[in-house]
Structures are given as structure tokens and as C-alpha cells.
N, C-alpha and C positions, 0 to 999 in steps of 0.2 A: 227301375231307376236308371237314368242315362249315365253310363260310366265312361264311354269312349265315343267321341264324335270324330268322324272322318269327313274332311272337305276335299272334294275333287276340284282342283284349281287349274284352269287352262290359260292363265295369265291375262284374262280379259277383265274389263271393268265390272262385268256382271259377276265374275267369280270373286272379286274383291268384296262386293256386297254380301255374297254368301259367307265369305270368311268373317266379316264383321259380325254377322248374326251368329255364326257358329261360336265365335269367341265369347259373345255375350252369354250364350246358353251354357258354354263350358264353365264360365265364371259363376253363373247362377247355380249350376248343379254340382260343381266341383269335379266335373268330368275331365278326362284327358282329351287333348285336342291334337289330331294329326292332320297334316296337309299333304295331299298326293298330287303330283303332276305327272302326266304320262306323255312322253315324247312319242308322238305318232310316227311310227316307222313307215307309214304310207306317204308321208310328206317329206320335204327337204329336212335332212337331219339337223338337229340343234346340239350345240355343245352342252353336255350335262352340267359342267361347272358353271357356265353362264346362266343356265336356267335356275340352278340352285341359288346363285348370287342374286338374281332378280327377285326370286321369291323371298329370300331373306331380307331384302330391303322393304318388302311389302308387309311383312309380319308385324313389326312395331306400329306401322300406320293403321293397321286394322285391329289393334289391341290383341294380337295373337302372338306376341313375342316368345312365349314359352312353347309354342306348338312344335311338334316333331315333324320334320320334313322327310318325304319319301319321293324319290324320283325313279320312275320306271320307264321302260321302252316297250312299245307294242301297240296293240289296238286299244284305244282309250276305254271303250265300254268293257272289254274283256279284262283289262288290267284293273279298272276300278272295282269291278265285281270280285276279282281274285283278292285284291287287297282288303276290301271290306270284310270278306269272309276270313281271311288269314289274320287280320288284326282284331277280329271279333268286335267290330264297331256296332254300337247300339243305335246310331243315327248316322245317316249319310246325307251330307248337305251339298247341294249344287246351286249354281247360279242359273239364271234364265238362259235357254238356248238362244244364241244370238246370231247364228248363221242363217241367212235368209233361205227359205225353202218354200216352194209352191205348195208343199203338203203341210206346212205349218209344223206342228209338233211331231207328226208322223215321220218315222225314219231318222229321227235325231239320235245322237248319242244318249241324250236324256231318256228317251223312250226305251232304248235297248237296255239301259241300266235298270230302269224302273221295272221292266218286265221280269227281271231275275234277281232284283236286289234282296239280299238276305235280311236287310234291316229296313225300317221305315225310312223313306226318303223325303227330305225337306227341300223344296224349291224356294229359295230365299231371294226375293226380288225387291223388297222395300228398302230404301236407303236408311230409314230410321233404325236405330239399334237399341231403343228402349225395350225393356222386358214386355212380353205380350200382356195385355190387360184384358183382351176379349178374343175368344176363339169360337169358331162355329164348326160343328161336326155334323156331317150328313150321315145320319144313323138309320140304316135299315136293319134287317134281321140276318145279314150276312156276317160271317166271321171276320172278313177283311175290314168291314166298316167298324166293327167292334174293336179290332186291333188299332185302327186309325184313331179312334176316340181315346183309347188307353195311352197310345203314344203321345197324343196331343196333351193329355193330362200331365204327363211327365215334364212338359215344357212350360207349364203354367206356374207362375210364382204365387205367393200368398196374395190374397186380396184381388185376384183376377177371376174371370168368369169364363167357363167353357159351356157353351149352349149346344145341346143336342137337338137336332131337327129331324123329325121323321116325316116323310111325305107319303101320304096315301094317294097313290097316283090314279087319277081318273081324268078322262078327257074333259076339258073345261066346258065343252058344249053340252055335256050330259048333266051338268049341275051337281049339287051336293047329294050324297047318299048318306042320310043320317044313321041308318042301321049299320052300314059298313064302317062308317067313321067311329061309331061307338065301340065296335069290336076292336078296331085298330087302336083306339085310345087305351082299352084294357090291356091289349097285348104289349103296347109300347111302354106303358107304365110298369108292367112286370119286367120288361127288358131293362129299363132304367134302374129298377130296384136291384136286379141281379148284377148289373154293371157296378153300381155304387158300392156294393158289398166287396168288390175286388179292388177298388181304387184306394191307394194309400192316402192318408190324411196329409194334406199339403197346405191348407189354408185357402185353397182355391174353391170356387163354388161351381157346382154342376147344376145347370137349369135345363129345361127342355120344353119343347112344344111340338105339336102335330099340325101339319097343314094338309089340305086336300086340294089336289089340282095336278097340273103337269109338273114333272120333277124340275126341269130347268127353270121354269117361271117361278116356282115356289122358292127355289134356292136363291135365285137372283134377287127376289123380293126380300128374303131374309138378310142377304148380304147388304142390300141397300138400307135396311132398317138398323142392323146391328153394327155395321162398319167394322167387321172383325179384322184383326191384323194377321190372323191365321185361319185357314180353312182346311179341315181334316176330312179326307175322303178314303173310302175303301178302293183298292186297286182293281177289283174284278167287277164284271157285270153281276147282276143280282143272282143269276143262276150259277155263277162261278163254274162254268162248264170247262174252261180251259185256262191254264196259267199263261197262255200266249195271247190273251185278250185283256184289254183294259175296258172298264165300263165306259160307255159313251159319255156319261156325265163327267167322269174323272178326266177323260181325254179333252172334253170341252174346256174345263177350267184350267188344265195344264197348257192348253193352246193359248188362252187369253186369261192368265191368272189375275184375279182382282186384288190379291194380296199374297202373302206367303202361303204356299200350299204344302200340306203334309199328306203323303200317301203311304198306306200300309197294304201289303198284299195278304 
């Protein structure tokens, strides 16, 4: 159960969108809401009182009037991670990275936070603040993908649907492999059964399907079909060799998010 949500706010319009979503989720779950701003000591210093005043004027406008404010100075990624751990946040919410970079998502503060975040990270980009009604979780057999699905489940209200998609990856030029697909179906259904036994009853529905093909194409097709408001992804490559690596599929959808994206490591 989500009990404490932390929003990292950099005073940008993108961060306001994230704050609106965090406030909606906090109201839905009854969670505490904290807002953190880090004064970057590598840039021209800003007056802490002025920053606090600016944030306080934004809270009522984003339905976050009761949020607790935290102002820190230092390196943004390091301070966000320190506060997330110190405050024991169950969910970390950020807005879309808005500073232009030739590398896209790579090298951003968001990437550095995600690589070490102790809590699931929600990249909130959509201006709508209605509760999620449809979420899509890319589910393989990795622990991080399992954690992402479970984290997404906690954000789904009653009468919503979380769809788990497993992709049996084969090169599309090779065509379908009926025998391998049958085995994947059996293994995937057992995985879903195991996961369902751990999910708290919330009134939401868990559905699932298995596709065969190239991962990116299959996931994009599912997004086009379901139009989810939330996409849940595991934060590691399937081999989970190193905590310093993000899976290529996760990196792709963080670079160009089609909706809000939830990532768990």
C-alpha cells in the first residue's frame, strides 16, 4: 500500500503536472504527500525563502495544499535520492525531463535518479488528473518487471484494469513458433497465477495476454490498442546483470513516453 508519495519539483510546468498526479494519487490512497525542491549549488544560487514562497503558491493550484515542503541544497539527483530514502517514500514522482539534450533521456537527472531510486518512480506527463482506468504492464520473468506490476496495481482504483503483457520475443522474419509459444503460454499463466495470489483485493481487474514478435513492436501495438494512461516497466535488462543499466525497452519509453510511465528496479 502506498503510504508516502514524494514529488521532486524543479519549478517547471512539467513538475506541476507531476504534482497534480501525485496529489490525485495521495487523495485516492490516503497517502502522505511531500514536495522536494533542490537548489542546485552548481548554478546561480536562489534565495530559499523565495523558492519556498513560489512553491507554496503552486500547491493549492495543483490540489496539493496539504503537502509538506522540503527545500534542500546540493546536487539534484543526489539530494532527491537521499530524501526519498530518508523519508521512506513508497513512490517517487517526477515530471518529464525538459532540458534539451542531444542524448535525449541519457544523462538527465531523471536517469540518474532512476538508476538508484529506492522506490518505484512515476514519470507523470499527462495533464489529465482523473484516476487511472487502464494500465499496461510489460511483464517478463524478471523480478523488476514483477515489482513494476505490483507497484502499478497499488495505483489502480476500483473498476479499473491492469493488463499484463508478456512478449515472447522472436525475429518477425522467422514467423511464429507454435511449440515455443505454447510453452510460453504455460509459463506465463503460472506466473500470473503466482502474482495474483500476492495482490491485495482492490476492486481493480488484472487481465493478461501473450504476444510473439519483436518486443518494441508488440508493446507499441498493445499501447495503440489499449490506450493506457499508465505504462509499468521493469528497470533492468532481462538478464539483470548490473544495477547501472536500464533495459533498452525501458529507456526507449522513458525517452518518448506515450503516457505516464512507472518504473521499478
